[in-house]
ROVO-7976 format. One record per atom (N, C-alpha, C, O): residue in three letters; chain; atom name; x, y, z. Coordinates in steps of 0.02 Angstrom, whole numbers. Layout:
REM residues N
+------+-----+------+--------+--------+--------+
! type ! mol ! atom !   east !  north !     up !
+------+-----+------+--------+--------+--------+
!  ala !   A !   CA !      X !      Y !      Z !
...
+------+-----+------+--------+--------+--------+
REM end
This chain:
REM residues 97
+------+-----+------+--------+--------+--------+
! type ! mol ! atom !   east !  north !     up !
+------+-----+------+--------+--------+--------+
!  met !   A !    N !   2457 !   3481 !    -46 !
!  met !   A !   CA !   2423 !   3436 !    -91 !
!  met !   A !    C !   2448 !   3450 !   -162 !
!  met !   A !    O !   2457 !   3507 !   -181 !
!  asn !   A !    N !   2458 !   3396 !   -199 !
!  asn !   A !   CA !   2478 !   3402 !   -269 !
!  asn !   A !    C !   2419 !   3387 !   -314 !
!  asn !   A !    O !   2386 !   3335 !   -306 !
!  ile !   A !    N !   2406 !   3431 !   -360 !
!  ile !   A !   CA !   2352 !   3421 !   -408 !
!  ile !   A !    C !   2382 !   3412 !   -477 !
!  ile !   A !    O !   2424 !   3451 !   -499 !
!  ser !   A !    N !   2359 !   3360 !   -511 !
!  ser !   A !   CA !   2385 !   3347 !   -579 !
!  ser !   A !    C !   2330 !   3364 !   -630 !
!  ser !   A !    O !   2272 !   3377 !   -614 !
!  arg !   A !    N !   2352 !   3363 !   -692 !
!  arg !   A !   CA !   2304 !   3375 !   -746 !
!  arg !   A !    C !   2251 !   3321 !   -748 !
!  arg !   A !    O !   2192 !   3334 !   -763 !
!  glu !   A !    N !   2270 !   3260 !   -731 !
!  glu !   A !   CA !   2223 !   3205 !   -729 !
!  glu !   A !    C !   2168 !   3216 !   -677 !
!  glu !   A !    O !   2111 !   3196 !   -687 !
!  asp !   A !    N !   2186 !   3247 !   -621 !
!  asp !   A !   CA !   2137 !   3262 !   -569 !
!  asp !   A !    C !   2084 !   3310 !   -596 !
!  asp !   A !    O !   2024 !   3302 !   -582 !
!  leu !   A !    N !   2106 !   3360 !   -633 !
!  leu !   A !   CA !   2058 !   3408 !   -661 !
!  leu !   A !    C !   2015 !   3376 !   -716 !
!  leu !   A !    O !   1956 !   3390 !   -722 !
!  asp !   A !    N !   2047 !   3331 !   -755 !
!  asp !   A !   CA !   2007 !   3296 !   -806 !
!  asp !   A !    C !   1955 !   3251 !   -773 !
!  asp !   A !    O !   1898 !   3245 !   -797 !
!  trp !   A !    N !   1973 !   3219 !   -717 !
!  trp !   A !   CA !   1925 !   3178 !   -680 !
!  trp !   A !    C !   1868 !   3220 !   -654 !
!  trp !   A !    O !   1810 !   3201 !   -658 !
!  ala !   A !    N !   1885 !   3280 !   -626 !
!  ala !   A !   CA !   1833 !   3324 !   -599 !
!  ala !   A !    C !   1786 !   3346 !   -655 !
!  ala !   A !    O !   1726 !   3353 !   -644 !
!  ala !   A !    N !   1813 !   3357 !   -715 !
!  ala !   A !   CA !   1770 !   3376 !   -772 !
!  ala !   A !    C !   1726 !   3317 !   -793 !
!  ala !   A !    O !   1669 !   3327 !   -811 !
!  ser !   A !    N !   1753 !   3256 !   -790 !
!  ser !   A !   CA !   1712 !   3198 !   -809 !
!  ser !   A !    C !   1657 !   3184 !   -758 !
!  ser !   A !    O !   1605 !   3155 !   -776 !
!  glu !   A !    N !   1668 !   3204 !   -696 !
!  glu !   A !   CA !   1617 !   3196 !   -644 !
!  glu !   A !    C !   1569 !   3255 !   -641 !
!  glu !   A !    O !   1526 !   3259 !   -597 !
!  lys !   A !    N !   1576 !   3301 !   -689 !
!  lys !   A !   CA !   1533 !   3360 !   -694 !
!  lys !   A !    C !   1540 !   3407 !   -635 !
!  lys !   A !    O !   1494 !   3445 !   -619 !
!  leu !   A !    N !   1598 !   3405 !   -602 !
!  leu !   A !   CA !   1612 !   3453 !   -549 !
!  leu !   A !    C !   1637 !   3519 !   -579 !
!  leu !   A !    O !   1627 !   3573 !   -550 !
!  leu !   A !    N !   1668 !   3515 !   -637 !
!  leu !   A !   CA !   1692 !   3572 !   -676 !
!  leu !   A !    C !   1674 !   3560 !   -748 !
!  leu !   A !    O !   1665 !   3503 !   -769 !
!  ser !   A !    N !   1670 !   3612 !   -785 !
!  ser !   A !   CA !   1663 !   3603 !   -858 !
!  ser !   A !    C !   1734 !   3591 !   -886 !
!  ser !   A !    O !   1782 !   3612 !   -854 !
!  pro !   A !    N !   1740 !   3559 !   -943 !
!  pro !   A !   CA !   1807 !   3549 !   -973 !
!  pro !   A !    C !   1843 !   3615 !   -985 !
!  pro !   A !    O !   1904 !   3619 !   -979 !
!  glu !   A !    N !   1805 !   3668 !  -1002 !
!  glu !   A !   CA !   1836 !   3733 !  -1013 !
!  glu !   A !    C !   1864 !   3761 !   -948 !
!  glu !   A !    O !   1917 !   3791 !   -947 !
!  gln !   A !    N !   1826 !   3752 !   -893 !
!  gln !   A !   CA !   1850 !   3775 !   -828 !
!  gln !   A !    C !   1913 !   3737 !   -807 !
!  gln !   A !    O !   1959 !   3766 !   -779 !
!  ala !   A !    N !   1914 !   3672 !   -819 !
!  ala !   A !   CA !   1972 !   3632 !   -802 !
!  ala !   A !    C !   2034 !   3655 !   -840 !
!  ala !   A !    O !   2089 !   3660 !   -812 !
!  thr !   A !    N !   2025 !   3668 !   -905 !
!  thr !   A !   CA !   2081 !   3692 !   -946 !
!  thr !   A !    C !   2105 !   3760 !   -923 !
!  thr !   A !    O !   2166 !   3771 !   -918 !
!  leu !   A !    N !   2059 !   3805 !   -909 !
!  leu !   A !   CA !   2077 !   3871 !   -886 !
!  leu !   A !    C !   2112 !   3869 !   -818 !
!  leu !   A !    O !   2162 !   3903 !   -807 !
!  leu !   A !    N !   2086 !   3828 !   -773 !
!  leu !   A !   CA !   2115 !   3822 !   -706 !
!  leu !   A !    C !   2186 !   3794 !   -711 !
!  leu !   A !    O !   2231 !   3819 !   -677 !
!  trp !   A !    N !   2197 !   3743 !   -752 !
!  trp !   A !   CA !   2263 !   3714 !   -760 !
!  trp !   A !    C !   2312 !   3766 !   -789 !
!  trp !   A !    O !   2369 !   3770 !   -766 !
!  ala !   A !    N !   2290 !   3804 !   -838 !
!  ala !   A !   CA !   2333 !   3855 !   -868 !
!  ala !   A !    C !   2352 !   3908 !   -817 !
!  ala !   A !    O !   2410 !   3930 !   -815 !
!  arg !   A !    N !   2305 !   3929 !   -776 !
!  arg !   A !   CA !   2319 !   3980 !   -725 !
!  arg !   A !    C !   2365 !   3953 !   -671 !
!  arg !   A !    O !   2410 !   3988 !   -648 !
!  leu !   A !    N !   2355 !   3890 !   -651 !
!  leu !   A !   CA !   2400 !   3861 !   -601 !
!  leu !   A !    C !   2471 !   3854 !   -627 !
!  leu !   A !    O !   2519 !   3866 !   -591 !
!  glu !   A !    N !   2478 !   3835 !   -690 !
!  glu !   A !   CA !   2545 !   3830 !   -720 !
!  glu !   A !    C !   2578 !   3898 !   -724 !
!  glu !   A !    O !   2638 !   3904 !   -710 !
!  ala !   A !    N !   2540 !   3949 !   -743 !
!  ala !   A !   CA !   2568 !   4016 !   -748 !
!  ala !   A !    C !   2590 !   4042 !   -680 !
!  ala !   A !    O !   2639 !   4079 !   -674 !
!  arg !   A !    N !   2553 !   4025 !   -629 !
!  arg !   A !   CA !   2570 !   4047 !   -561 !
!  arg !   A !    C !   2634 !   4015 !   -537 !
!  arg !   A !    O !   2671 !   4045 !   -498 !
!  arg !   A !    N !   2648 !   3955 !   -558 !
!  arg !   A !   CA !   2706 !   3917 !   -535 !
!  arg !   A !    C !   2769 !   3935 !   -574 !
!  arg !   A !    O !   2824 !   3918 !   -553 !
!  ser !   A !    N !   2763 !   3968 !   -630 !
!  ser !   A !   CA !   2820 !   3980 !   -674 !
!  ser !   A !    C !   2873 !   4025 !   -643 !
!  ser !   A !    O !   2931 !   4022 !   -663 !
!  asp !   A !    N !   2856 !   4066 !   -594 !
!  asp !   A !   CA !   2905 !   4110 !   -563 !
!  asp !   A !    C !   2944 !   4077 !   -507 !
!  asp !   A !    O !   2989 !   4109 !   -479 !
!  arg !   A !    N !   2929 !   4016 !   -489 !
!  arg !   A !   CA !   2964 !   3982 !   -435 !
!  arg !   A !    C !   3028 !   3950 !   -461 !
!  arg !   A !    O !   3033 !   3929 !   -518 !
!  ser !   A !    N !   3077 !   3947 !   -418 !
!  ser !   A !   CA !   3142 !   3919 !   -435 !
!  ser !   A !    C !   3137 !   3843 !   -438 !
!  ser !   A !    O !   3099 !   3812 !   -401 !
!  asn !   A !    N !   3176 !   3814 !   -483 !
!  asn !   A !   CA !   3176 !   3742 !   -489 !
!  asn !   A !    C !   3247 !   3716 !   -475 !
!  asn !   A !    O !   3274 !   3676 !   -512 !
!  phe !   A !    N !   3276 !   3740 !   -420 !
!  phe !   A !   CA !   3344 !   3721 !   -401 !
!  phe !   A !    C !   3340 !   3657 !   -361 !
!  phe !   A !    O !   3315 !   3656 !   -305 !
!  gly !   A !    N !   3365 !   3602 !   -390 !
!  gly !   A !   CA !   3360 !   3538 !   -357 !
!  gly !   A !    C !   3428 !   3507 !   -344 !
!  gly !   A !    O !   3479 !   3540 !   -346 !
!  val !   A !    N !   3427 !   3443 !   -330 !
!  val !   A !   CA !   3487 !   3405 !   -313 !
!  val !   A !    C !   3535 !   3404 !   -373 !
!  val !   A !    O !   3596 !   3409 !   -364 !
!  ala !   A !    N !   3509 !   3399 !   -433 !
!  ala !   A !   CA !   3552 !   3398 !   -492 !
!  ala !   A !    C !   3590 !   3463 !   -499 !
!  ala !   A !    O !   3649 !   3463 !   -515 !
!  asn !   A !    N !   3556 !   3519 !   -486 !
!  asn !   A !   CA !   3590 !   3584 !   -489 !
!  asn !   A !    C !   3644 !   3590 !   -435 !
!  asn !   A !    O !   3699 !   3615 !   -447 !
!  ala !   A !    N !   3628 !   3566 !   -375 !
!  ala !   A !   CA !   3677 !   3569 !   -320 !
!  ala !   A !    C !   3738 !   3526 !   -337 !
!  ala !   A !    O !   3794 !   3547 !   -323 !
!  ala !   A !    N !   3728 !   3467 !   -365 !
!  ala !   A !   CA !   3784 !   3425 !   -384 !
!  ala !   A !    C !   3826 !   3458 !   -438 !
!  ala !   A !    O !   3888 !   3453 !   -437 !
!  tyr !   A !    N !   3795 !   3491 !   -485 !
!  tyr !   A !   CA !   3831 !   3526 !   -538 !
!  tyr !   A !    C !   3875 !   3581 !   -508 !
!  tyr !   A !    O !   3934 !   3587 !   -525 !
!  tyr !   A !    N !   3846 !   3622 !   -464 !
!  tyr !   A !   CA !   3884 !   3676 !   -434 !
!  tyr !   A !    C !   3938 !   3651 !   -388 !
!  tyr !   A !    O !   3991 !   3682 !   -382 !
!  leu !   A !    N !   3926 !   3595 !   -354 !
!  leu !   A !   CA !   3978 !   3565 !   -312 !
!  leu !   A !    C !   4037 !   3543 !   -355 !
!  leu !   A !    O !   4095 !   3554 !   -337 !
!  gly !   A !    N !   4023 !   3514 !   -412 !
!  gly !   A !   CA !   4077 !   3494 !   -458 !
!  gly !   A !    C !   4116 !   3554 !   -483 !
!  gly !   A !    O !   4177 !   3551 !   -488 !
!  ala !   A !    N !   4081 !   3608 !   -499 !
!  ala !   A !   CA !   4115 !   3669 !   -522 !
!  ala !   A !    C !   4158 !   3698 !   -466 !
!  ala !   A !    O !   4213 !   3722 !   -480 !
!  leu !   A !    N !   4134 !   3697 !   -405 !
!  leu !   A !   CA !   4174 !   3721 !   -349 !
!  leu !   A !    C !   4237 !   3680 !   -340 !
!  leu !   A !    O !   4291 !   3707 !   -329 !
!  ile !   A !    N !   4230 !   3614 !   -346 !
!  ile !   A !   CA !   4288 !   3570 !   -339 !
!  ile !   A !    C !   4339 !   3583 !   -394 !
!  ile !   A !    O !   4399 !   3585 !   -382 !
!  val !   A !    N !   4315 !   3592 !   -454 !
!  val !   A !   CA !   4360 !   3607 !   -510 !
!  val !   A !    C !   4397 !   3673 !   -499 !
!  val !   A !    O !   4457 !   3677 !   -511 !
!  asn !   A !    N !   4361 !   3723 !   -475 !
!  asn !   A !   CA !   4393 !   3788 !   -463 !
!  asn !   A !    C !   4446 !   3784 !   -408 !
!  asn !   A !    O !   4499 !   3813 !   -414 !
!  val !   A !    N !   4431 !   3748 !   -355 !
!  val !   A !   CA !   4480 !   3740 !   -301 !
!  val !   A !    C !   4540 !   3702 !   -326 !
!  val !   A !    O !   4597 !   3721 !   -312 !
!  arg !   A !    N !   4528 !   3649 !   -362 !
!  arg !   A !   CA !   4584 !   3608 !   -388 !
!  arg !   A !    C !   4626 !   3650 !   -436 !
!  arg !   A !    O !   4688 !   3645 !   -434 !
!  thr !   A !    N !   4596 !   3689 !   -479 !
!  thr !   A !   CA !   4633 !   3731 !   -525 !
!  thr !   A !    C !   4676 !   3782 !   -486 !
!  thr !   A !    O !   4733 !   3795 !   -504 !
!  gly !   A !    N !   4648 !   3810 !   -434 !
!  gly !   A !   CA !   4686 !   3857 !   -393 !
!  gly !   A !    C !   4745 !   3824 !   -359 !
!  gly !   A !    O !   4799 !   3855 !   -354 !
!  leu !   A !    N !   4737 !   3763 !   -337 !
!  leu !   A !   CA !   4792 !   3728 !   -303 !
!  leu !   A !    C !   4847 !   3709 !   -352 !
!  leu !   A !    O !   4906 !   3707 !   -333 !
!  val !   A !    N !   4829 !   3696 !   -414 !
!  val !   A !   CA !   4879 !   3676 !   -464 !
!  val !   A !    C !   4916 !   3737 !   -490 !
!  val !   A !    O !   4977 !   3735 !   -498 !
!  his !   A !    N !   4881 !   3792 !   -503 !
!  his !   A !   CA !   4911 !   3849 !   -537 !
!  his !   A !    C !   4932 !   3906 !   -492 !
!  his !   A !    O !   4962 !   3954 !   -515 !
!  asp !   A !    N !   4917 !   3902 !   -428 !
!  asp !   A !   CA !   4935 !   3956 !   -382 !
!  asp !   A !    C !   4981 !   3928 !   -328 !
!  asp !   A !    O !   4958 !   3896 !   -281 !
!  pro !   A !    N !   5047 !   3940 !   -333 !
!  pro !   A !   CA !   5093 !   3911 !   -284 !
!  pro !   A !    C !   5080 !   3935 !   -213 !
!  pro !   A !    O !   5090 !   3897 !   -166 !
!  trp !   A !    N !   5057 !   3997 !   -205 !
!  trp !   A !   CA !   5043 !   4022 !   -138 !
!  trp !   A !    C !   4987 !   3983 !   -105 !
!  trp !   A !    O !   4992 !   3963 !    -47 !
!  leu !   A !    N !   4932 !   3972 !   -142 !
!  leu !   A !   CA !   4876 !   3933 !   -116 !
!  leu !   A !    C !   4896 !   3861 !   -103 !
!  leu !   A !    O !   4875 !   3831 !    -53 !
!  ala !   A !    N !   4936 !   3832 !   -147 !
!  ala !   A !   CA !   4958 !   3763 !   -138 !
!  ala !   A !    C !   5001 !   3756 !    -76 !
!  ala !   A !    O !   4997 !   3706 !    -40 !
!  glu !   A !    N !   5042 !   3806 !    -62 !
!  glu !   A !   CA !   5084 !   3804 !     -2 !
!  glu !   A !    C !   5042 !   3807 !     62 !
!  glu !   A !    O !   5056 !   3772 !    110 !
!  ile !   A !    N !   4991 !   3850 !     62 !
!  ile !   A !   CA !   4946 !   3854 !    119 !
!  ile !   A !    C !   4911 !   3786 !    129 !
!  ile !   A !    O !   4906 !   3762 !    186 !
!  trp !   A !    N !   4889 !   3757 !     75 !
!  trp !   A !   CA !   4855 !   3692 !     78 !
!  trp !   A !    C !   4902 !   3640 !    109 !
!  trp !   A !    O !   4881 !   3601 !    152 !
!  arg !   A !    N !   4965 !   3639 !     88 !
!  arg !   A !   CA !   5013 !   3590 !    111 !
!  arg !   A !    C !   5030 !   3602 !    185 !
!  arg !   A !    O !   5036 !   3553 !    223 !
!  arg !   A !    N !   5038 !   3664 !    206 !
!  arg !   A !   CA !   5055 !   3680 !    275 !
!  arg !   A !    C !   5000 !   3662 !    325 !
!  arg !   A !    O !   5014 !   3646 !    382 !
!  arg !   A !    N !   4939 !   3665 !    303 !
!  arg !   A !   CA !   4882 !   3650 !    347 !
!  arg !   A !    C !   4866 !   3576 !    351 !
!  arg !   A !    O !   4819 !   3556 !    384 !
!  asp !   A !    N !   4906 !   3534 !    317 !
!  asp !   A !   CA !   4897 !   3461 !    317 !
!  asp !   A !    C !   4829 !   3440 !    290 !
!  asp !   A !    O !   4799 !   3392 !    315 !
!  phe !   A !    N !   4804 !   3475 !    239 !
!  phe !   A !   CA !   4743 !   3454 !    206 !
!  phe !   A !    C !   4758 !   3393 !    163 !
!  phe !   A !    O !   4816 !   3382 !    144 !
!  pro !   A !    N !   4708 !   3352 !    148 !
!  pro !   A !   CA !   4722 !   3291 !    108 !
!  pro !   A !    C !   4746 !   3307 !     38 !
!  pro !   A !    O !   4737 !   3362 !     12 !
!  asp !   A !    N !   4778 !   3258 !      9 !
!  asp !   A !   CA !   4804 !   3265 !    -59 !
!  asp !   A !    C !   4746 !   3275 !   -108 !
!  asp !   A !    O !   4690 !   3254 !    -95 !
!  cys !   A !    N !   4760 !   3308 !   -163 !
!  cys !   A !   CA !   4708 !   3327 !   -211 !
!  cys !   A !    C !   4688 !   3271 !   -259 !
!  cys !   A !    O !   4644 !   3281 !   -300 !
!  arg !   A !    N !   4720 !   3214 !   -254 !
!  arg !   A !   CA !   4702 !   3161 !   -302 !
!  arg !   A !    C !   4630 !   3137 !   -294 !
!  arg !   A !    O !   4600 !   3116 !   -343 !
!  gly !   A !    N !   4604 !   3141 !   -234 !
!  gly !   A !   CA !   4535 !   3120 !   -224 !
!  gly !   A !    C !   4484 !   3168 !   -253 !
!  gly !   A !    O !   4426 !   3150 !   -262 !
!  leu !   A !    N !   4506 !   3229 !   -268 !
!  leu !   A !   CA !   4459 !   3278 !   -298 !
!  leu !   A !    C !   4434 !   3255 !   -366 !
!  leu !   A !    O !   4378 !   3270 !   -385 !
!  arg !   A !    N !   4476 !   3219 !   -403 !
!  arg !   A !   CA !   4455 !   3193 !   -468 !
!  arg !   A !    C !   4394 !   3149 !   -460 !
!  arg !   A !    O !   4347 !   3153 !   -500 !
!  asp !   A !    N !   4395 !   3106 !   -410 !
!  asp !   A !   CA !   4338 !   3062 !   -398 !
!  asp !   A !    C !   4276 !   3101 !   -377 !
!  asp !   A !    O !   4220 !   3085 !   -397 !
!  cys !   A !    N !   4286 !   3153 !   -336 !
!  cys !   A !   CA !   4229 !   3195 !   -317 !
!  cys !   A !    C !   4198 !   3230 !   -377 !
!  cys !   A !    O !   4137 !   3236 !   -382 !
!  ile !   A !    N !   4240 !   3253 !   -422 !
!  ile !   A !   CA !   4215 !   3286 !   -483 !
!  ile !   A !    C !   4175 !   3237 !   -524 !
!  ile !   A !    O !   4121 !   3253 !   -548 !
!  ser !   A !    N !   4201 !   3176 !   -532 !
!  ser !   A !   CA !   4166 !   3125 !   -571 !
!  ser !   A !    C !   4098 !   3109 !   -540 !
!  ser !   A !    O !   4048 !   3104 !   -575 !
!  ile !   A !    N !   4098 !   3099 !   -475 !
!  ile !   A !   CA !   4035 !   3081 !   -440 !
!  ile !   A !    C !   3984 !   3138 !   -446 !
!  ile !   A !    O !   3925 !   3125 !   -460 !
!  ser !   A !    N !   4006 !   3200 !   -436 !
!  ser !   A !   CA !   3959 !   3255 !   -440 !
!  ser !   A !    C !   3932 !   3264 !   -511 !
!  ser !   A !    O !   3874 !   3281 !   -521 !
!  trp !   A !    N !   3975 !   3251 !   -561 !
!  trp !   A !   CA !   3951 !   3256 !   -631 !
!  trp !   A !    C !   3901 !   3201 !   -645 !
!  trp !   A !    O !   3849 !   3214 !   -675 !
!  ile !   A !    N !   3915 !   3140 !   -624 !
!  ile !   A !   CA !   3868 !   3085 !   -634 !
!  ile !   A !    C !   3802 !   3098 !   -599 !
!  ile !   A !    O !   3749 !   3086 !   -628 !
!  leu !   A !    N !   3805 !   3124 !   -538 !
!  leu !   A !   CA !   3743 !   3140 !   -502 !
!  leu !   A !    C !   3703 !   3194 !   -539 !
!  leu !   A !    O !   3642 !   3190 !   -543 !
!  ser !   A !    N !   3737 !   3244 !   -565 !
!  ser !   A !   CA !   3701 !   3297 !   -599 !
!  ser !   A !    C !   3668 !   3271 !   -663 !
!  ser !   A !    O !   3614 !   3295 !   -682 !
!  val !   A !    N !   3699 !   3223 !   -697 !
!  val !   A !   CA !   3670 !   3195 !   -758 !
!  val !   A !    C !   3612 !   3148 !   -740 !
!  val !   A !    O !   3558 !   3152 !   -770 !
!  val !   A !    N !   3622 !   3105 !   -690 !
!  val !   A !   CA !   3571 !   3056 !   -673 !
!  val !   A !    C !   3510 !   3089 !   -642 !
!  val !   A !    O !   3454 !   3068 !   -656 !
!  leu !   A !    N !   3521 !   3139 !   -601 !
!  leu !   A !   CA !   3464 !   3169 !   -564 !
!  leu !   A !    C !   3430 !   3226 !   -601 !
!  leu !   A !    O !   3379 !   3252 !   -578 !
!  ser !   A !    N !   3458 !   3245 !   -659 !
!  ser !   A !   CA !   3426 !   3300 !   -695 !
!  ser !   A !    C !   3361 !   3276 !   -727 !
!  ser !   A !    O !   3355 !   3218 !   -747 !
!  glu !   A !    N !   3314 !   3322 !   -731 !
!  glu !   A !   CA !   3250 !   3305 !   -759 !
!  glu !   A !    C !   3255 !   3303 !   -835 !
!  glu !   A !    O !   3291 !   3343 !   -864 !
!  pro !   A !    N !   3218 !   3257 !   -867 !
!  pro !   A !   CA !   3222 !   3253 !   -940 !
!  pro !   A !    C !   3192 !   3313 !   -975 !
!  pro !   A !    O !   3192 !   3317 !  -1036 !
+------+-----+------+--------+--------+--------+
REM end
């Protein structure tokens, strides 16, 4: 169940809680949640883009790695630019304000 600040204000208006109790309860609930991770889709897209950039940089600047890539018949790296763009756009669009 998700409880919002408006729910506590409603409970205070219905005399189920005092306004002071609602404020204290909300503060304690916020403090309890502060230690939880907020790793979401935007973060995953950002890290995916960074991974793609690192792989692409390795393929461009490391002849040994590029040769292994070529011998294994992996796809050409030109499509990685598009993946980087898409992951960057996703990380910007999906990030919280």
